[in-house]
C-alpha positions, 0 to 999 in steps of 0.5 A: 795435091799432085797434078797428074797428067796421063797421056794415052794412045786412043783405043781404050774404052772408057772403062779401061781409061778410067782403070788406068787413071784409078790405078795411077791415083791409087799408087799416088795415094798409097805411096805419098800418103795423100787423101783419096779425094786429093785427086787432080788428073788430066787424061788425054788421048792421042791419035796413033803416032802422036805419042812417041816413047822410044827406049832411051838406049835401054834395049826394049821396045814399047807397044801401042799401049804406052802410058806417059805420066807427068806428076807435078808436086811439091819438092821434098820427097826422097829419092827412095819415095820416088822410086817406090812411087814409080814401082807402085804405079807400074805394078798398079798399071800392070794389074789393069793390062798395061805392060811395065815397059809401056809405063813412062813417068816424069816427076816434076817438083815445085814449091808451095807458092806454085799452086792455086786451087781456086779464086786466084789465091795461093792457099798453101802460102796463105795458110788455108791448106797445110803444106804437104810434108811440112813440120807441124 
């Protein structure tokens, strides 16, 4: 169910872009326990200079291979789970050639009422889909 936006600087070939998207998805599936087919990703490539990601005062430099990720998902996961997710994404991306310092993640939470998967309907609210993490 998470909607994942991945922003990259142009320069990777199609296989590399797919490897980045696949790595992020695999980490999300593993840590959040969602079904593998529950995949909603938007990958956008930008010209050099159109992605700016400085160090926020942490004392390291990012390279041209920066990957900026926004994860939109429902509220309710613990801080520990979020930290596990960040680590898993960085590790998975490292395996496909993205330096860990080049991984930036923003995690945005919302509610069941904030999603429509089609037909202009709120499937979680209407009971068509189980709300992730809701008590059975």
